[in-house]
Structures are given as C-alpha cells and as structure tokens.
N, C-alpha and C positions, 0 to 999 in steps of 0.2 A: 172433546178432541182438541177444537180448535185454541182453546184456551191451554193446553200442552203444547201444540205446535209452538205458540206464540212466546211461552219460554224457552222451549230448546231453542228457537230462530234467536232470541234475545241474547242469550249464552254464548253461541256462536259467534253472533257479533261481535260482542264484549271480548272472547277470548280469541278472536280473531287480530284487533285491536289492540291486544297486550302481547301477541306474537311479535306483530310488527312493530311494538315499542321496545321489544329488548336490543336490538342492534343499535336504536338513535340512544337509547340511554347511553350504551357503550360509548357509541362514538363523541356524544357531550362530553363526556368523562376523560375518553383517551385523546380526545383531540383537543377539546375547547377548557378543559379542567373543570366542567361543570357537574357538581353532584346532586342528582335528582333524587327528591326523598317525597314521601308522603305523608304527612305529620309527623314529621322524624322518622321516620322509616326508610331505609335507604333500597332503591331498586337495582343498582350496580347487580351484575351476576346473577339476578334473580328469575326464577323462572316464570312464565306465562299465568301459572296458577297463585303465584305468591304474588304479584302484581294485579291481580283480581283480590287477593285476600287484601290486602294494602287497602286498596280503593272501597272495599267493603266496612274494613277499618273506618271509615269518615263517619259512620253511622253511629259513634259510640261516642265523637266529637261534634258534629252537625246535625245530627240527627236524618243524615241525609244519606245515601249512597252515593259515590262518587260515580261517573258517565266515564267510562275506558276511551269511549270514540272522541269525547272531547278533549281527555288528557293525551290521546294521541295525536288530537288535530292541535292542541298547544304545544306537542313536543315539536313537530313537523315545523310548524312555525318559528321556535326557536331557533332552527339549524339552519334558517336564510338573516338571522340577526348577528350582530356583531359583538359577541358577548364577551365579557371577561370571566376569567377563574370564581367561580362562587359555588354556593351553596344553594339551590333552589327549591321550596319549598311545592312541589305539582299539587298536592292536592289542597294547597290554599288557593291557588291560582286558577285547579278546574271550579273548587265550590265558587269562587268569587264570576267566572265564566259562568255558570249554569245559572248565577243569578242574575248577572246583569245582559248575557245573549250579546247581539252585535256580532263585528268584524273581530275574528282571533287576535290578527294583527294587529290593531287599532290599544284593543285590552293588552295587549303584552307590551305594547311603546309606554302605555302610561304606568304598569303594573314593575317589568324591567328598566327602566330609565336610568337608573344608581347605577346600573351593570351593561348596560347596553354602549359601551365607549371603547370598544376594541380589543381583542387578545390583549391577555397580557399575561404576564410569571409569576409566582408567588413568591419563588425564588430562584436565583438568577443561577445558582449552582444546586448541584442535588446533593440532600445531607447524606453521608456517611451515617449508618446504624447499626450498631455492633450488639447483637445479644449473649451475653455472659450467663450461662445457663441454660438449660435446653429441656425446664420439665413443662408441667401443666399450662403455664401462666407464656414461658418462652415461647413454646410451641404455637399458640393461641398469636402469640403477637406477630410471629415468622408469618401464621397464614393473611392476620390481616395488611400486614406489610405490603405482600407479593399480591394480594388481592384488588390493594388502594392503588397502586402504579399505576401512575398515568400522568396528563401534563397539568395537573392541578396537585399532583401531590409530587415532588421531587426525594422523598422520604425512602434511600433506597439501602432496602435491608444487603450490606456485604460481607459480613462474618458472623458465624456463633461459636463460643469458646466453650470448650464440653473438654471434663475432667476420661480417661481413657484412651482410644487408639487402639484397642487391640482388635484382632483380624472381626471382622463381620462387624466391628461398631458402626461406619457409615450407612450399611445398608440397616441398620434396625433403627437407628435415626432418622433415614431415610422414610420408614414404613410406618415410625408413629407420627411424621409429619402428614403422611398418607392419610391413614387411617384414625378415627379416635370414636371410640366408646359410648362418648358420648355427645359431641358437636357435630359425626357425620364424616362422609367422606372429604380429602381434600377437594375446590375445585379448579382444578384443570391437572397438569401434568408434570411430572417429578420422575428424574432420571440422576445418577450419580455418577461423579466421576472418581475411580477410586485412586487412579494415577496422582490429582490434584488436589486429593480430599478435600470435593469441592461436590452440592448438591445444587442441581439444577431446577427451578421450581416456577413453572409457567415464563422461562426465558432468560431469569434471575438468576444470575450466578453467584451463588453463596459460600462461601470460604469456609470451610470446618477445621477449627484451628485447636487444638489440642495442648492442655496446660494445667499446672496444678495453682497455680497461681498467678492473679496480672503481672507479677515480676517477669513472667517465663514469656510474655508477650510484646514482641514490636507490629505493631499494622501497618506502620509504612513500608516492610517489606510485601505485604499483596497491596501495594498503592492507596489503602486506606488513609485518609487525611481529616484533620476535626470531626473524628468520628463521636457520635453518641451515643455510648455504654449505658444499658439499659441492662444493670444486676437483678437478674430470677433469680438468685440461687437463696437470697437473706443471710449469707453467712456473715458479712458485714452488715454492721446498721449503723457506724457513727462514722465521724470525715476521715480518723484513721483509717482508718478501716477500705472505706470507700476510696480516700485518696490514691489508694495503691494503683488504682485504673488509671486516674489522670497522670502518673508517671508514666505512663506505658508510650512510647512514640505513636503517633497518631490519633492519640482519643483526649479530647477536650474538655465534654461534661459528660456526668453521671446522673441517672435516676435510676434508684430505688423502688423494686416494686414490693417493699414491705413497709411499715412504721419506721419512719426515721429515729435516732435517736439524738439526744444531745441538741446544738442548735441547728440542726439540718431541717430545714424548712420543708412539713409538710404538705404536701399542695392536693386538695380536690379539685378537677377543674370544675369551674362553673362557680364557685364559692371562692377559692382565696387564688386564684390563678392571677390576681392584678397581685400580689407581693413577689412575685417572681423579678428580679433585677438583673440587669446585663452581667451583673459581675457574679451570681449566684451559680456556680458550677457545680453542686451537686445537689440534687433535690430528692425529695421521697415522692409517691405516689401514695402515701397512706395503705389502709387496709383496704378489701372489696367492702365490708359490713362498714367501715367509715366512711367509704363515698359512695354507700346506699343511702346513709342514713341523715349526712350532714345537707346536704342539699336542700331535703323534707324538711328539718330540724328549722334551717336557716327561711324558709320563706313562710312557715307557717309561725318563728319569732315575726317576722317581719310583723305581720299582719295582725296576728290576735295576744302575742306576748307568750313568751313562757316561762312560768314559775320555777320548775323543776321537773323533774320524773326520770321514767327507768325506763332502758331498751332491755329487751328479750328477743336475745336472738337464736332462732331454729337454724342451726345450718348444716348444712353437706358433710361427710366428711372428707377428710383431706388425708392427702400421704402422712402426715405427721402423726396418724393413727395406725393403732397395729391391725394386721387383718382376722388374727386370734389374738387370743390374750398371751399379751407375753409383756415383756420388761420395758417400762417408759420413765424416763422421769419425769414426767408431767402427772399430775394426780387424775387418774381416773381415765387417763388416754392410753393405757397399756392392754384396755379392755377390747374386746373385739369391737369393732365400727362398724362392718357389717348387720350385725345380732343386737346390738344395745343401742337406744337413748343414752347418750354420756355428757352426764353436767358436768361444765366446766367454765373457766371465766373467760373474758374477752377485755380487752383493754379500749376496745371503740368508742365507748362510752365515754373515757376521760381523753382519748385522742381527739374527741370531738375539738374540744378548748383549744386545739391547737392548730385549727382553721377555720374556728367559729369561736373566735373569745370572749365574745359574751352569752356562752353556755360554760364558761368556767364555773366547776364545784355546783354544776346545776341538776348533772344526771347521773345515775349510776347504772351498772350493766352486768350480764350473768349471758350466757349461751349454753343453747345444749344441739349433740352434735348429733343428729340423725342418721337411720341407713340409708340415705341417699349418697348417689355419687356427686350431684349438682343441684344447683339454685336454691337458695337458702330466702327468710324470712326474718323482719326485724319488726318487734312488733313494740311499737312506741306508745308506750303510759305516760301522758302528759298532761299536767295542773297549768293551763291557761291565764294568763292577765286578764278575759274578759271571758264571758257567757258566747255561747255562740249556738248551733243546730247542725248535725249530721247534712243538712244539705248544704246548706252556707258551706261546710269546710269542703264538702266533694266541689261543689262549683267554682271554689276558690281554686283546688288544686287542680282540677281540669282544666280552666284558663291558665294556669301557669304549664300546665305538660304542651297547651298548644302555643300561647302568646306571652313570651316571657323569655330572657334570657337563658333560661335553665328549663328549656325545652328537650335539651339533647339528654340531659343529668336523669328529669322525674319523667315517668310515664302515665299512664291512669288508664285503667280497664272496669268499666261496669259491667263485666260479664258474673254469671253468675254460677260457668260452670267451669272457673279457670282452677288448673291445681299447679304442683310445680312443675312438672315436665312441658307446660304448654311455654313455660319463660325462658327454656333451653334456646340457648340464643339473641337472649335480648340483649341490645347496646347500649341499654337505656342503664344506670347508675342503680336505678328505685322505679320500681312498678306499683303507684298505692292501689291496693284493690278496696274501690269503693265500697262495695258489698259488704264489708267486713266494718267500715267504720261507724265505731260507737262514741254519741258524743251527751254527756248526762250534766248539763250546765256549765262551766268552764273546765270538767275532765275530759278528758280527749284520749280513745285509745286508736291506734291509724295503724292497720296493716299493711309491711311494705317489702313489695318480692323482690327479688334480686338474683341475675345470674353471676354467681360468683367466681364466677370465669370470665367470662363473656363479655360481660359489663364491665368487668372490671378492669380488663386488657382493652376496652373500646376508651375508658377511661386513663386509661395509661398512654394509650394514642393522641388523644387528645393533647396529654399534657408534653407531649414528644412534638407534635407540631407547635404548641404555644412555645417551647423554646425552640423548635427551628425557624421562630419567625413565619412560620405557615397561619397566617391568619387570613381566613375566607369572610369577604360578606354575605351576609343573608339575607333572601330576598323572597315572596314580597317582606315589609315589615311587620 
C-alpha cells in the first residue's frame, strides 16, 4: 500500500509541475521569443500530459527519465535571466542539471551564456505571408503559422488566396481550418468576418482573397507588402508559372510546396538550405518523401558511404487518388484509394540528387499507396561502402537525432510497439525505426516513418523562416 501511495504521490507532484510549466513556456515564447523543446519536441501549447510524455521520452535518448520538477526549476530561473530570442532544449538542460546538481542559477549562467545577452528581435519588421491555395498543406501551414506567433516569430499570415467565392464558402473554409479528421481540432478560437471576407484565428486577421489566377491579385490593396507567397496548389512548377506571383503588387518571393522543375532550387531544409542566395526569388520545398529520406541518406553517406540502393515508399493515399474506381490519367491511381494498395511511381529517389548531388544515379525508387489517410514509410535498401552492424548504425543515428545540426529533421525511436497512427503530428522530416534496422555486412535496410503532412509542413515552415531571415541560435550546444 505504501509503495502504491508513493507512486501516486510522485505522479501528482510531476503533474503539478507540468501544469505550472504551461504558462511559463508560453510567456518565454511570446514575450522573450524563446522556444522551449525537449530533445526536439516543442512544448508550446502542449497539455500537462504531453509535457510529461516529452519528459519520459528522454528514456529512449539518455536512459533516464527527466524530473519535471527540475525542469520547472530551470524554466523559472530562465525567466529571471535576460535572454535573447533562441531555441532552448530543456531536455538537455534538465539531464545535465540532474547529473551535475548544485545551484540552478550558476548552472544556467554557464549553459546559456551565449544567449544571456538581453532581449533581441530576429526581424525588425514582421514578414507578411500569403498562402496561395488552402488544401491539406495550406491549412496545416496556416495552423502552424498562427500557433507560432510570438516575439521570436514575426512571420504573419496575412492572406489566403482561393478560387470560389460562392455563398457559404468562407464558413466552409474556416470550418476545415477548425476541424481536421486526421490532426484534430484547431488549438484556439476562429471567427469569420463575412462582410470583409476574413478569418480571425487567435487574433490573427487573415484576409481571404478570391481569384482564379495570380494576375487578378493586388496584395497592396490589403496593406500587404514584401510578401512571401507560398504556393500550395501545385498547378505551376516552373519559373514561368510561378513567376506570375512575382508580378502581383506586394509579392516579393515564392515558395512552392511541391518539387520544382527546370532551374528552380529544390531545398530540403537541414541538407542544402545553405544553397539559398539573397537573389533567389522562387524556391521549391521539394516533396514530403524527398524531405523524409534525404537527411537520413546524407548522414549515412557521410559516415558509411553509399554505393547504391533502392527506396520503396509505403505512402498514405492523397487527394490525387479516387475514392472509388473512376477515370484517372495516372496508371492505377483511378482505382479506389481506401480499398486497395496501389503500386505507383515516385520521383523522390531521383529528386534526392537535386538536394544531395553526391547521390546522383545511385538510387531507384517506387511507391505503394496504402489505405490510410496519413503517415508514410520509406524503406531504404542500401549497399554501403564499408561493413557495419545494426548496433553501430542505430547508435550513430540516435546520436544524430539528439546532437547534430540535423536533429530537427531526423528523429529516432526504439519502441517495439510503434505503428503509423502514433506518428500523426510528428514534426520531424523522418523518424528512424531502430527496431526494424537490418544490417548484413555492407548491406543496410532502414525503415523511416514520416507524417507526410505535418512533418513536411514543418519543413516548409523552416524554409520560410530561412528565406525571411529568422535564424535562431540553439542552446545548449
């Protein structure tokens, strides 16, 4: 009985600490521009239970569960410091503090010295953002932009551009933003201004512009200047088509949420975002699969070398497929998506070379669309340049997921029970399933999960921040 009481008392103490942490995390973000994470997992707008789960996740990384009361102590001490806008990994701080002990103030002064320099602003003026198209990716981007508004994030969603304008259109679009069958309810409040054709979400005034082409839009009429236009339609993929946006008054740069054609740079953030120059006015965020596999391929090639390989994608069905059998211009895609596994092609294997030139000609690829609405998997069957073991490979990738510049792109799981629905909402580009890793000498089979909607959208947000000049220091190093 005493043991039972001890466990329950400890749970209540940890839960109370997590509940106290919620407003403090929000305060640090909105007033200081400090984004608190635990081994890459954002705490902003999370519930107490989600915060507790994030602390428990440390077991997979360090072998030790984090003490939430210690985390709360750290967060409270951070509020007494004069910190610049940044990204702070509370998981690393808490683990270090639990190992070292001592005075929390002295510990943080050492660990956060590089940002203990006074409040700063990443951007002098907010960056106006326009979403051209409001489908699956457009609505997720809208949610993420709205939820991230704060002192450290000055990207402002000012407008969405859609076709239509029929009676009831605005209410239907706001309802789709408010409710999502895959990702759940919107975190906040949404109202509609029918007279002004606007959606107000968590205080963000979002103009809804009805147009059938970019030529019909003048953003300056709505007070929008120097806008970053994110094209989610996929209608245009080359410079001529996407260049139409740049002719619109008030538009400055364009990001395409699909693979770009011709000379357009395809960017997988974390891999080749350094290729972006100030003169680039049109960029592509590549595809969800390219974003999922390219970071993993890069780090494996860097350490082990890749001779060649094959990528098989097990992909959730998309709006491009039919609900029931009907005509489709693509092979097999006309067959019912919820009733069949559909073998189809993917350009992701060849697209990797656009972001990672050293992989040119080394990969083949195919895809199977399966009857689930979200979360996909890439199976990388690779021939390496040297022999290794599953243990060495997994230890290397686990380290990359925690202590590398690619930790936002590559996540890692050691769970033996993980299934696709567990990854809904994952903001990493890809998640290595270590329990499925197969190594035979110089042959590797690696399984990489990815939320093809949320993970990809987060990569798009990172690219947008890079283009806007929003570069956050990350601590501890």
